[in-house]
Every structure is written in C-alpha cells, then in structure tokens.
PDBQT receptor file of N, H, CA, C and O in Angstrom, charges set to zero:
ATOM      1  N   MET A   1     180.753  28.614  52.770  1.00  0.00    +0.000 N 
ATOM      2  CA  MET A   1     181.713  27.542  52.656  1.00  0.00    +0.000 C 
ATOM      3  C   MET A   1     181.020  26.245  52.209  1.00  0.00    +0.000 C 
ATOM      4  O   MET A   1     181.489  25.563  51.299  1.00  0.00    +0.000 OA
ATOM      5  N   LEU A   2     179.918  25.925  52.853  1.00  0.00    +0.000 N 
ATOM      6  H   LEU A   2     179.537  26.479  53.593  1.00  0.00    +0.000 HD
ATOM      7  CA  LEU A   2     179.167  24.716  52.509  1.00  0.00    +0.000 C 
ATOM      8  C   LEU A   2     178.696  24.774  51.062  1.00  0.00    +0.000 C 
ATOM      9  O   LEU A   2     178.866  23.817  50.306  1.00  0.00    +0.000 OA
ATOM     10  N   PHE A   3     178.106  25.898  50.686  1.00  0.00    +0.000 N 
ATOM     11  H   PHE A   3     177.968  26.675  51.300  1.00  0.00    +0.000 HD
ATOM     12  CA  PHE A   3     177.561  26.049  49.335  1.00  0.00    +0.000 C 
ATOM     13  C   PHE A   3     178.655  25.914  48.284  1.00  0.00    +0.000 C 
ATOM     14  O   PHE A   3     178.457  25.252  47.265  1.00  0.00    +0.000 OA
ATOM     15  N   GLN A   4     179.806  26.536  48.520  1.00  0.00    +0.000 N 
ATOM     16  H   GLN A   4     179.967  27.074  49.347  1.00  0.00    +0.000 HD
ATOM     17  CA  GLN A   4     180.915  26.472  47.564  1.00  0.00    +0.000 C 
ATOM     18  C   GLN A   4     181.436  25.051  47.404  1.00  0.00    +0.000 C 
ATOM     19  O   GLN A   4     181.663  24.589  46.286  1.00  0.00    +0.000 OA
ATOM     20  N   LEU A   5     181.625  24.360  48.524  1.00  0.00    +0.000 N 
ATOM     21  H   LEU A   5     181.441  24.736  49.432  1.00  0.00    +0.000 HD
ATOM     22  CA  LEU A   5     182.137  22.993  48.450  1.00  0.00    +0.000 C 
ATOM     23  C   LEU A   5     181.146  22.055  47.770  1.00  0.00    +0.000 C 
ATOM     24  O   LEU A   5     181.542  21.204  46.974  1.00  0.00    +0.000 OA
ATOM     25  N   VAL A   6     179.868  22.206  48.078  1.00  0.00    +0.000 N 
ATOM     26  H   VAL A   6     179.547  22.898  48.725  1.00  0.00    +0.000 HD
ATOM     27  CA  VAL A   6     178.848  21.365  47.429  1.00  0.00    +0.000 C 
ATOM     28  C   VAL A   6     178.877  21.586  45.923  1.00  0.00    +0.000 C 
ATOM     29  O   VAL A   6     178.841  20.626  45.153  1.00  0.00    +0.000 OA
ATOM     30  N   ASN A   7     178.941  22.835  45.504  1.00  0.00    +0.000 N 
ATOM     31  H   ASN A   7     178.970  23.615  46.130  1.00  0.00    +0.000 HD
ATOM     32  CA  ASN A   7     178.976  23.131  44.068  1.00  0.00    +0.000 C 
ATOM     33  C   ASN A   7     180.226  22.575  43.398  1.00  0.00    +0.000 C 
ATOM     34  O   ASN A   7     180.149  22.029  42.297  1.00  0.00    +0.000 OA
ATOM     35  N   GLN A   8     181.377  22.708  44.053  1.00  0.00    +0.000 N 
ATOM     36  H   GLN A   8     181.440  23.151  44.947  1.00  0.00    +0.000 HD
ATOM     37  CA  GLN A   8     182.624  22.206  43.474  1.00  0.00    +0.000 C 
ATOM     38  C   GLN A   8     182.593  20.690  43.318  1.00  0.00    +0.000 C 
ATOM     39  O   GLN A   8     182.951  20.163  42.264  1.00  0.00    +0.000 OA
ATOM     40  N   ILE A   9     182.169  19.997  44.355  1.00  0.00    +0.000 N 
ATOM     41  H   ILE A   9     181.877  20.424  45.211  1.00  0.00    +0.000 HD
ATOM     42  CA  ILE A   9     182.132  18.536  44.299  1.00  0.00    +0.000 C 
ATOM     43  C   ILE A   9     181.093  18.063  43.286  1.00  0.00    +0.000 C 
ATOM     44  O   ILE A   9     181.341  17.123  42.532  1.00  0.00    +0.000 OA
ATOM     45  N   ALA A  10     179.934  18.712  43.267  1.00  0.00    +0.000 N 
ATOM     46  H   ALA A  10     179.732  19.476  43.880  1.00  0.00    +0.000 HD
ATOM     47  CA  ALA A  10     178.886  18.338  42.302  1.00  0.00    +0.000 C 
ATOM     48  C   ALA A  10     179.406  18.504  40.876  1.00  0.00    +0.000 C 
ATOM     49  O   ALA A  10     179.170  17.650  40.022  1.00  0.00    +0.000 OA
ATOM     50  N   LYS A  11     180.099  19.582  40.628  1.00  0.00    +0.000 N 
ATOM     51  H   LYS A  11     180.290  20.276  41.322  1.00  0.00    +0.000 HD
ATOM     52  CA  LYS A  11     180.650  19.821  39.289  1.00  0.00    +0.000 C 
ATOM     53  C   LYS A  11     181.667  18.742  38.938  1.00  0.00    +0.000 C 
ATOM     54  O   LYS A  11     181.660  18.221  37.822  1.00  0.00    +0.000 OA
ATOM     55  N   ASN A  12     182.548  18.401  39.888  1.00  0.00    +0.000 N 
ATOM     56  H   ASN A  12     182.554  18.824  40.795  1.00  0.00    +0.000 HD
ATOM     57  CA  ASN A  12     183.571  17.382  39.641  1.00  0.00    +0.000 C 
ATOM     58  C   ASN A  12     182.969  16.004  39.399  1.00  0.00    +0.000 C 
ATOM     59  O   ASN A  12     183.528  15.206  38.646  1.00  0.00    +0.000 OA
ATOM     60  N   GLU A  13     181.838  15.720  40.030  1.00  0.00    +0.000 N 
ATOM     61  H   GLU A  13     181.384  16.368  40.641  1.00  0.00    +0.000 HD
ATOM     62  CA  GLU A  13     181.211  14.408  39.912  1.00  0.00    +0.000 C 
ATOM     63  C   GLU A  13     180.138  14.351  38.828  1.00  0.00    +0.000 C 
ATOM     64  O   GLU A  13     179.512  13.309  38.632  1.00  0.00    +0.000 OA
ATOM     65  N   GLY A  14     179.922  15.453  38.128  1.00  0.00    +0.000 N 
ATOM     66  H   GLY A  14     180.430  16.299  38.286  1.00  0.00    +0.000 HD
ATOM     67  CA  GLY A  14     178.950  15.453  37.042  1.00  0.00    +0.000 C 
ATOM     68  C   GLY A  14     177.503  15.509  37.489  1.00  0.00    +0.000 C 
ATOM     69  O   GLY A  14     176.607  15.118  36.741  1.00  0.00    +0.000 OA
ATOM     70  N   VAL A  15     177.266  15.985  38.688  1.00  0.00    +0.000 N 
ATOM     71  H   VAL A  15     177.994  16.303  39.296  1.00  0.00    +0.000 HD
ATOM     72  CA  VAL A  15     175.900  16.145  39.191  1.00  0.00    +0.000 C 
ATOM     73  C   VAL A  15     175.449  17.545  38.787  1.00  0.00    +0.000 C 
ATOM     74  O   VAL A  15     175.811  18.535  39.422  1.00  0.00    +0.000 OA
ATOM     75  N   ASN A  16     174.652  17.610  37.720  1.00  0.00    +0.000 N 
ATOM     76  H   ASN A  16     174.358  16.806  37.204  1.00  0.00    +0.000 HD
ATOM     77  CA  ASN A  16     174.277  18.907  37.153  1.00  0.00    +0.000 C 
ATOM     78  C   ASN A  16     172.798  18.940  36.774  1.00  0.00    +0.000 C 
ATOM     79  O   ASN A  16     172.043  18.010  37.057  1.00  0.00    +0.000 OA
ATOM     80  N   GLU A  17     172.413  20.021  36.135  1.00  0.00    +0.000 N 
ATOM     81  H   GLU A  17     173.026  20.777  35.905  1.00  0.00    +0.000 HD
ATOM     82  CA  GLU A  17     171.006  20.213  35.769  1.00  0.00    +0.000 C 
ATOM     83  C   GLU A  17     170.511  19.180  34.763  1.00  0.00    +0.000 C 
ATOM     84  O   GLU A  17     169.336  18.815  34.785  1.00  0.00    +0.000 OA
ATOM     85  N   SER A  18     171.381  18.709  33.889  1.00  0.00    +0.000 N 
ATOM     86  H   SER A  18     172.336  19.007  33.871  1.00  0.00    +0.000 HD
ATOM     87  CA  SER A  18     170.926  17.701  32.923  1.00  0.00    +0.000 C 
ATOM     88  C   SER A  18     170.590  16.391  33.644  1.00  0.00    +0.000 C 
ATOM     89  O   SER A  18     169.639  15.706  33.268  1.00  0.00    +0.000 OA
ATOM     90  N   LEU A  19     171.359  16.041  34.668  1.00  0.00    +0.000 N 
ATOM     91  H   LEU A  19     172.132  16.597  34.974  1.00  0.00    +0.000 HD
ATOM     92  CA  LEU A  19     171.020  14.861  35.472  1.00  0.00    +0.000 C 
ATOM     93  C   LEU A  19     169.712  15.084  36.211  1.00  0.00    +0.000 C 
ATOM     94  O   LEU A  19     168.899  14.168  36.340  1.00  0.00    +0.000 OA
ATOM     95  N   LYS A  20     169.512  16.301  36.695  1.00  0.00    +0.000 N 
ATOM     96  H   LYS A  20     170.172  17.045  36.590  1.00  0.00    +0.000 HD
ATOM     97  CA  LYS A  20     168.270  16.631  37.407  1.00  0.00    +0.000 C 
ATOM     98  C   LYS A  20     167.061  16.452  36.496  1.00  0.00    +0.000 C 
ATOM     99  O   LYS A  20     166.030  15.933  36.926  1.00  0.00    +0.000 OA
ATOM    100  N   ARG A  21     167.181  16.876  35.246  1.00  0.00    +0.000 N 
ATOM    101  H   ARG A  21     168.018  17.297  34.897  1.00  0.00    +0.000 HD
ATOM    102  CA  ARG A  21     166.076  16.712  34.285  1.00  0.00    +0.000 C 
ATOM    103  C   ARG A  21     165.877  15.243  33.911  1.00  0.00    +0.000 C 
ATOM    104  O   ARG A  21     164.750  14.784  33.726  1.00  0.00    +0.000 OA
ATOM    105  N   LYS A  22     166.993  14.512  33.803  1.00  0.00    +0.000 N 
ATOM    106  H   LYS A  22     167.909  14.885  33.953  1.00  0.00    +0.000 HD
ATOM    107  CA  LYS A  22     166.931  13.118  33.363  1.00  0.00    +0.000 C 
ATOM    108  C   LYS A  22     166.397  12.188  34.458  1.00  0.00    +0.000 C 
ATOM    109  O   LYS A  22     165.530  11.353  34.197  1.00  0.00    +0.000 OA
ATOM    110  N   ASP A  23     166.913  12.334  35.678  1.00  0.00    +0.000 N 
ATOM    111  H   ASP A  23     167.617  13.013  35.889  1.00  0.00    +0.000 HD
ATOM    112  CA  ASP A  23     166.536  11.431  36.771  1.00  0.00    +0.000 C 
ATOM    113  C   ASP A  23     166.609  12.188  38.094  1.00  0.00    +0.000 C 
ATOM    114  O   ASP A  23     167.666  12.261  38.721  1.00  0.00    +0.000 OA
ATOM    115  N   GLN A  24     165.481  12.746  38.509  1.00  0.00    +0.000 N 
ATOM    116  H   GLN A  24     164.622  12.687  38.000  1.00  0.00    +0.000 HD
ATOM    117  CA  GLN A  24     165.453  13.583  39.709  1.00  0.00    +0.000 C 
ATOM    118  C   GLN A  24     165.841  12.836  40.967  1.00  0.00    +0.000 C 
ATOM    119  O   GLN A  24     166.527  13.397  41.822  1.00  0.00    +0.000 OA
ATOM    120  N   MET A  25     165.430  11.599  41.106  1.00  0.00    +0.000 N 
ATOM    121  H   MET A  25     164.873  11.143  40.411  1.00  0.00    +0.000 HD
ATOM    122  CA  MET A  25     165.740  10.848  42.315  1.00  0.00    +0.000 C 
ATOM    123  C   MET A  25     167.235  10.580  42.436  1.00  0.00    +0.000 C 
ATOM    124  O   MET A  25     167.795  10.663  43.529  1.00  0.00    +0.000 OA
ATOM    125  N   GLU A  26     167.872  10.265  41.338  1.00  0.00    +0.000 N 
ATOM    126  H   GLU A  26     167.417  10.198  40.450  1.00  0.00    +0.000 HD
ATOM    127  CA  GLU A  26     169.322  10.057  41.351  1.00  0.00    +0.000 C 
ATOM    128  C   GLU A  26     170.039  11.359  41.711  1.00  0.00    +0.000 C 
ATOM    129  O   GLU A  26     171.005  11.353  42.473  1.00  0.00    +0.000 OA
ATOM    130  N   TRP A  27     169.557  12.474  41.154  1.00  0.00    +0.000 N 
ATOM    131  H   TRP A  27     168.772  12.479  40.534  1.00  0.00    +0.000 HD
ATOM    132  CA  TRP A  27     170.152  13.783  41.439  1.00  0.00    +0.000 C 
ATOM    133  C   TRP A  27     170.011  14.129  42.921  1.00  0.00    +0.000 C 
ATOM    134  O   TRP A  27     170.975  14.571  43.545  1.00  0.00    +0.000 OA
ATOM    135  N   VAL A  28     168.835  13.934  43.482  1.00  0.00    +0.000 N 
ATOM    136  H   VAL A  28     168.052  13.575  42.975  1.00  0.00    +0.000 HD
ATOM    137  CA  VAL A  28     168.601  14.232  44.896  1.00  0.00    +0.000 C 
ATOM    138  C   VAL A  28     169.515  13.370  45.772  1.00  0.00    +0.000 C 
ATOM    139  O   VAL A  28     170.120  13.869  46.721  1.00  0.00    +0.000 OA
ATOM    140  N   GLY A  29     169.612  12.104  45.459  1.00  0.00    +0.000 N 
ATOM    141  H   GLY A  29     169.120  11.699  44.688  1.00  0.00    +0.000 HD
ATOM    142  CA  GLY A  29     170.490  11.222  46.218  1.00  0.00    +0.000 C 
ATOM    143  C   GLY A  29     171.942  11.649  46.147  1.00  0.00    +0.000 C 
ATOM    144  O   GLY A  29     172.654  11.618  47.151  1.00  0.00    +0.000 OA
ATOM    145  N   ALA A  30     172.381  12.047  44.966  1.00  0.00    +0.000 N 
ATOM    146  H   ALA A  30     171.803  12.072  44.151  1.00  0.00    +0.000 HD
ATOM    147  CA  ALA A  30     173.774  12.484  44.801  1.00  0.00    +0.000 C 
ATOM    148  C   ALA A  30     174.036  13.776  45.568  1.00  0.00    +0.000 C 
ATOM    149  O   ALA A  30     175.066  13.905  46.230  1.00  0.00    +0.000 OA
ATOM    150  N   ILE A  31     173.120  14.724  45.483  1.00  0.00    +0.000 N 
ATOM    151  H   ILE A  31     172.284  14.619  44.945  1.00  0.00    +0.000 HD
ATOM    152  CA  ILE A  31     173.291  16.002  46.195  1.00  0.00    +0.000 C 
ATOM    153  C   ILE A  31     173.268  15.770  47.703  1.00  0.00    +0.000 C 
ATOM    154  O   ILE A  31     174.065  16.372  48.423  1.00  0.00    +0.000 OA
ATOM    155  N   ASN A  32     172.385  14.921  48.195  1.00  0.00    +0.000 N 
ATOM    156  H   ASN A  32     171.738  14.432  47.610  1.00  0.00    +0.000 HD
ATOM    157  CA  ASN A  32     172.342  14.626  49.627  1.00  0.00    +0.000 C 
ATOM    158  C   ASN A  32     173.644  13.975  50.093  1.00  0.00    +0.000 C 
ATOM    159  O   ASN A  32     174.155  14.297  51.165  1.00  0.00    +0.000 OA
ATOM    160  N   SER A  33     174.167  13.077  49.299  1.00  0.00    +0.000 N 
ATOM    161  H   SER A  33     173.751  12.816  48.427  1.00  0.00    +0.000 HD
ATOM    162  CA  SER A  33     175.432  12.437  49.625  1.00  0.00    +0.000 C 
ATOM    163  C   SER A  33     176.562  13.466  49.678  1.00  0.00    +0.000 C 
ATOM    164  O   SER A  33     177.389  13.442  50.590  1.00  0.00    +0.000 OA
ATOM    165  N   ILE A  34     176.592  14.354  48.714  1.00  0.00    +0.000 N 
ATOM    166  H   ILE A  34     175.920  14.374  47.973  1.00  0.00    +0.000 HD
ATOM    167  CA  ILE A  34     177.617  15.400  48.681  1.00  0.00    +0.000 C 
ATOM    168  C   ILE A  34     177.482  16.306  49.896  1.00  0.00    +0.000 C 
ATOM    169  O   ILE A  34     178.485  16.647  50.523  1.00  0.00    +0.000 OA
ATOM    170  N   ARG A  35     176.268  16.700  50.237  1.00  0.00    +0.000 N 
ATOM    171  H   ARG A  35     175.453  16.424  49.728  1.00  0.00    +0.000 HD
ATOM    172  CA  ARG A  35     176.055  17.562  51.410  1.00  0.00    +0.000 C 
ATOM    173  C   ARG A  35     176.533  16.892  52.692  1.00  0.00    +0.000 C 
ATOM    174  O   ARG A  35     177.134  17.542  53.547  1.00  0.00    +0.000 OA
ATOM    175  N   GLN A  36     176.271  15.613  52.828  1.00  0.00    +0.000 N 
ATOM    176  H   GLN A  36     175.783  15.085  52.133  1.00  0.00    +0.000 HD
ATOM    177  CA  GLN A  36     176.731  14.894  54.018  1.00  0.00    +0.000 C 
ATOM    178  C   GLN A  36     178.250  14.863  54.095  1.00  0.00    +0.000 C 
ATOM    179  O   GLN A  36     178.827  15.066  55.163  1.00  0.00    +0.000 OA
ATOM    180  N   ARG A  37     178.901  14.609  52.957  1.00  0.00    +0.000 N 
ATOM    181  H   ARG A  37     178.433  14.445  52.089  1.00  0.00    +0.000 HD
ATOM    182  CA  ARG A  37     180.360  14.589  52.933  1.00  0.00    +0.000 C 
ATOM    183  C   ARG A  37     180.940  15.960  53.243  1.00  0.00    +0.000 C 
ATOM    184  O   ARG A  37     181.921  16.073  53.978  1.00  0.00    +0.000 OA
ATOM    185  N   VAL A  38     180.332  17.003  52.681  1.00  0.00    +0.000 N 
ATOM    186  H   VAL A  38     179.535  16.911  52.084  1.00  0.00    +0.000 HD
ATOM    187  CA  VAL A  38     180.816  18.370  52.935  1.00  0.00    +0.000 C 
ATOM    188  C   VAL A  38     180.618  18.735  54.399  1.00  0.00    +0.000 C 
ATOM    189  O   VAL A  38     181.481  19.377  54.997  1.00  0.00    +0.000 OA
ATOM    190  N   THR A  39     179.506  18.339  54.978  1.00  0.00    +0.000 N 
ATOM    191  H   THR A  39     178.805  17.818  54.492  1.00  0.00    +0.000 HD
ATOM    192  CA  THR A  39     179.274  18.607  56.399  1.00  0.00    +0.000 C 
ATOM    193  C   THR A  39     180.358  17.950  57.249  1.00  0.00    +0.000 C 
ATOM    194  O   THR A  39     180.847  18.554  58.204  1.00  0.00    +0.000 OA
ATOM    195  N   GLU A  40     180.736  16.721  56.909  1.00  0.00    +0.000 N 
ATOM    196  H   GLU A  40     180.339  16.231  56.133  1.00  0.00    +0.000 HD
ATOM    197  CA  GLU A  40     181.808  16.044  57.628  1.00  0.00    +0.000 C 
ATOM    198  C   GLU A  40     183.134  16.776  57.457  1.00  0.00    +0.000 C 
ATOM    199  O   GLU A  40     183.888  16.918  58.420  1.00  0.00    +0.000 OA
ATOM    200  N   ILE A  41     183.426  17.237  56.253  1.00  0.00    +0.000 N 
ATOM    201  H   ILE A  41     182.814  17.121  55.471  1.00  0.00    +0.000 HD
ATOM    202  CA  ILE A  41     184.661  17.983  55.997  1.00  0.00    +0.000 C 
ATOM    203  C   ILE A  41     184.698  19.243  56.855  1.00  0.00    +0.000 C 
ATOM    204  O   ILE A  41     185.706  19.531  57.501  1.00  0.00    +0.000 OA
ATOM    205  N   ILE A  42     183.602  19.991  56.861  1.00  0.00    +0.000 N 
ATOM    206  H   ILE A  42     182.783  19.757  56.336  1.00  0.00    +0.000 HD
ATOM    207  CA  ILE A  42     183.544  21.239  57.626  1.00  0.00    +0.000 C 
ATOM    208  C   ILE A  42     183.649  20.957  59.122  1.00  0.00    +0.000 C 
ATOM    209  O   ILE A  42     184.370  21.658  59.831  1.00  0.00    +0.000 OA
ATOM    210  N   ASN A  43     182.948  19.950  59.603  1.00  0.00    +0.000 N 
ATOM    211  H   ASN A  43     182.363  19.380  59.027  1.00  0.00    +0.000 HD
ATOM    212  CA  ASN A  43     183.032  19.596  61.021  1.00  0.00    +0.000 C 
ATOM    213  C   ASN A  43     184.455  19.230  61.410  1.00  0.00    +0.000 C 
ATOM    214  O   ASN A  43     184.948  19.650  62.457  1.00  0.00    +0.000 OA
ATOM    215  N   ASN A  44     185.106  18.455  60.575  1.00  0.00    +0.000 N 
ATOM    216  H   ASN A  44     184.705  18.114  59.724  1.00  0.00    +0.000 HD
ATOM    217  CA  ASN A  44     186.482  18.060  60.883  1.00  0.00    +0.000 C 
ATOM    218  C   ASN A  44     187.418  19.253  60.910  1.00  0.00    +0.000 C 
ATOM    219  O   ASN A  44     188.319  19.308  61.747  1.00  0.00    +0.000 OA
ATOM    220  N   LYS A  45     187.225  20.204  60.017  1.00  0.00    +0.000 N 
ATOM    221  H   LYS A  45     186.493  20.160  59.337  1.00  0.00    +0.000 HD
ATOM    222  CA  LYS A  45     188.119  21.373  59.971  1.00  0.00    +0.000 C 
ATOM    223  C   LYS A  45     187.822  22.355  61.100  1.00  0.00    +0.000 C 
ATOM    224  O   LYS A  45     188.752  22.891  61.702  1.00  0.00    +0.000 OA
ATOM    225  N   LEU A  46     186.567  22.598  61.394  1.00  0.00    +0.000 N 
ATOM    226  H   LEU A  46     185.811  22.162  60.905  1.00  0.00    +0.000 HD
ATOM    227  CA  LEU A  46     186.217  23.646  62.354  1.00  0.00    +0.000 C 
ATOM    228  C   LEU A  46     186.059  23.150  63.779  1.00  0.00    +0.000 C 
ATOM    229  O   LEU A  46     186.404  23.868  64.717  1.00  0.00    +0.000 OA
ATOM    230  N   ILE A  47     185.557  21.963  63.965  1.00  0.00    +0.000 N 
ATOM    231  H   ILE A  47     185.276  21.379  63.203  1.00  0.00    +0.000 HD
ATOM    232  CA  ILE A  47     185.234  21.498  65.312  1.00  0.00    +0.000 C 
ATOM    233  C   ILE A  47     186.312  20.590  65.876  1.00  0.00    +0.000 C 
ATOM    234  O   ILE A  47     186.749  20.770  67.012  1.00  0.00    +0.000 OA
ATOM    235  N   TYR A  48     186.738  19.624  65.094  1.00  0.00    +0.000 N 
ATOM    236  H   TYR A  48     186.383  19.478  64.171  1.00  0.00    +0.000 HD
ATOM    237  CA  TYR A  48     187.602  18.569  65.612  1.00  0.00    +0.000 C 
ATOM    238  C   TYR A  48     189.079  18.898  65.553  1.00  0.00    +0.000 C 
ATOM    239  O   TYR A  48     189.889  18.140  66.087  1.00  0.00    +0.000 OA
ATOM    240  N   ASN A  49     189.461  19.998  64.926  1.00  0.00    +0.000 N 
ATOM    241  H   ASN A  49     188.803  20.614  64.493  1.00  0.00    +0.000 HD
ATOM    242  CA  ASN A  49     190.886  20.366  64.870  1.00  0.00    +0.000 C 
ATOM    243  C   ASN A  49     191.243  21.305  65.961  1.00  0.00    +0.000 C 
ATOM    244  O   ASN A  49     192.398  21.719  66.066  1.00  0.00    +0.000 OA
TER     245      ASN A  49
C-alpha cells in the first residue's frame, strides 16, 4: 500500500528518474516528503478510523 501510494503521488508530482539525475538532493527531499504524507494517510485510514 505504501509503495503504491508513493509511486502514484511521485508520478502525479513529476518526481521521476530525470529529476533524480538532474538534482539528487531535490529528488530525495521530494520523495521523503511524499513518504511522510503517505504514512500519515495510512495511519489515518488504519489506526485513527
């Protein structure tokens, strides 16, 4: 579930391999941000509901 959501959001936001090649630090920051948001989504659906 986490992996699928991270991939979907990354694709929607344009966080892809070309960004990774162009600016690795920006890519890492974007992926970390997406992972944090997805973790919150999953926690809200599974734990807090």
